[in-house]
N, C-alpha and C positions, 0 to 999 in steps of 0.2 A: 270305680271311677266316680268321683264326686260330681254331682250335677246340681246346679242352683235353678229352681223353678219358681217363678212368680206367676200367680194365676188370679186374674180378675181383681187386682189390687186397687182399692180405693181408700182415700184418707180424707176425713172431714175434720176441720178445725172448728171449735166452738169459739165464736167471737164475743167480745165484751158487750156488744149490743144485742146479744141473744141470737144472732143469726149464725148459721153454719157456713163455712167456706169449704168448698170441695176442692182440695189441693191436688188430688190425683183421682183419676177415674178409669177403672177397668183396664189396668195395665197388665199385659202379659209379656213375659220375657223368660227365655231359657238360656243358661250359660253352662258351658262345659270347659274342662281344663284346656288351656291354650286360647280361650276366647278373651279378647280385649275389647270390652264394650265401652264406648264413650257416649255419654249423654250430653247433648248440645241443645241449647234453646235460650230464649230471652229470660231475664230475671222474672221469677214468679211462676216458672213452668213446672215446678215440683221436682227438679233434679235432686236437690239436697234432701227433700222429704223422702224420695225413693231410696237414696243411699242410707238414710237414717233407719228406714224400715228394714233394709237388708242387714244393716249392722246390728239390729235389735234394739236400737235406742228408742224406737217408736213402734207402737202397735197399729196395724192397719184397721180401718173401720170395717172394711169388707175384704174378702180374698185371703190368700195364703202365700207364704214364702217357705219353701222347704230347701234344705241343703242335705244332699245324700239321703233323701227320703225323710229327714227329721224336720219337724216344724220349727221355724225360727221364732223364738219367744223372748229372746233377750240377747245381750252381748255374749260373745264366745270367742275363744282363742282361735277357732277355725276361720275367723273373719278378722283380718288385720285392717286397721283404719289409719289413714294419713290425712290429717286435717289441713284446712287452709293455713292455719298457723301451726307451727311444729309442736307446740305444747310440751316441749322438753323441760326438764327440771334443771334450772341454772346452777344449783348447788352440787350437782353431780357431774362427773366427767362424761365424755362422749360414750365410752364403753359402758359405764355404769348406767347411763340412760338406756342404751340398747338392751342391756341384760335385765332391766328392772322388772319387766313383766314375768320373766322366767324366775327371778328371785321370789316374786310374790306367789308363784305357783309351787315353790318349794324345790326347784331344780338346784342341784348341788353347785357349789362355787366353780369348780373346774369345768363342769359341763356347760354351765351357762356362759362362762367366760369364753370358752372355745366357740360356742354358737354365736356369741356377739361379735367376736373377732372375724369369724367367717363372713358374717353379714356386712361388717364394716369394710372388709376387703372387696366385697361385691359392689359397694358404692364408692370405692376408692377413697376411704377415710381411715384405713388402718394406721397410717402414720400419725393421726391425730387422736388416737384412742384415749390417751391419758390427758388430753387437753380439757380444760373446763369448757362447757358449752358456750359461755358468753365470750370466749376468746376466738371462736371460729365464725366465719362469714354466714350470712343468711342462707346462701345456697348450700353451704356445708351443713347447716342446721337442718335444712329440709332433707338432705341426703341421710342425715342421722335419723330423722323421723321415719324415713323409708326403711332403713336398716332395723329400727325398733319394731316396725310392723311385721317385717319378715322374720324376726327372731323366733317367733312362736311357730313358724312353718305353717301359716294359714293356708287353707284351700282357696280363699278368695281375698284379694287385695282391693280395698275400697279407698278411693282417693278423691277427696273433695276439693277440687281446684287448688292443688298444692303448689302450683308454680306461678300463681297469679301475681304475687308480690315481688317477683324476681325481675332483675334487669334482663333485657332481650338476649344477651350473649349467654348468661348463666342459665336462663330458661331453656335455650336451645340445647345447651350441653346436657342438662338434666333430662330433657326429652330423649336424647340419644341413650342416656344411661337407663332410663325406664324401659325403653324398647329392648335393650340388652338384657335387663333383668327378666322381663317377660319371656324372652326367647330362652334364656337359661333355665328358668324355673318351670315353664309351661303351666303356670297358675292361671286362674281366672282373675281378670282385672276389671273393675268397674270404676270409671274415671269421669269426673265432672269438669267441664271447662266452658268458658265463654268464647274461646278462640277457635274459629273454624279451622285455621291452619294446623293448630295443635291437635285438634280432633282428628283431622284427616291423616296426620302423620302417625298417630298412635294406634288408631282403631283397626281392629279386624272387623268389628261390627259397630256402625255408627247409628245411633238413634236420635232423631230430631224431635223434640217435644214442643208442644204448644200449651201455654198456660190457660187458666180460667175455664175449665179445670185442666190439670196436666194430663195429657195423653201422648202416646207415641204416634206421631203423625207420619214419619218416614223412617225407613230402615235401609241401610246400605252395607253391602259386603265390600271391604277394602283390602288392598294388599300392599299399601305403601310402606308399612312397617317391615314387612318381609323383604321388600326391595332394599330397605336400608340395611337389613341384616346381611344381604348379599353384597352390597357395594360399599358399606360403611361411610357413605357420603350423603348426609342429610340434605345438604344444599342442592345436590344434584336431584334428589328425590323431589324436593319441594319446588324446584324450578322446572320440572318436567311438564310437558304439555298436558299429560293426563291428570296430574295433580292440579294444575291451574284450572283446567276445565271442570273438575269436580268441585274445586273451591268455589268457583263462580256459580255452579249449579246449587250448592248448598246455601250460599249467601242469598241467592235469588229466592229460595224457598223461605228463608227466614224474613227477608225484607219485604217480600210480596204477600206475607200472611196478613189477613184482615186485622185491623187494629184491635178488635175484640179479643183476638187470640194472641196478639203480640204482647199485650200488657204494657 
């Protein structure tokens, strides 16, 4: 069983004025298959820095990240990343985008096409497999990005505010889809958002971070995503008394934080 372990992680940025900025300080986090961790906090709290370290895009100044006992020292296929912008290649079709990373790894044509079509089916895009990327909507493009990240069968899905640019109805639909994917795959998910409601709906584990420097200030175990799996009605989940109570609690934690830590 793969386990992601983050131990005493700190990140310093060297500024142009010669001063260092402590972006993250002494972060500890453990994830296991089936954990959906959502990082929430004001801009500048180090959420994206933490994700970049897990992805291997950035090396920590102190501390370690290990996956399945192996030190994370760079990007790898065992960590799939979905960016704020889909970063798909417009000259390729939907299915060609999804299978691209498999092609680069030397996977045979038939095998990679079968894997790509399976992932497109999971995100409800199989009918658009042969369409050019530029001909499908923004929400569909983000779903294609999710399918591409899933194509390599990673142990961890890293998602950096992927729904922020979508309209409210599309965003809600893809939230439902992401929960379904998490439930089906039992993978580890690490998700960044600025939306408290989105965080509560998706997370099995919510971490609230404070900036300057970024630390995990609060942790919550949640089961709203599992409630959705049972009832298939996200509106009912989000309008429940327990959901509203938790939303107000988390909002209070963020809004009542001292200005020095809110950024």
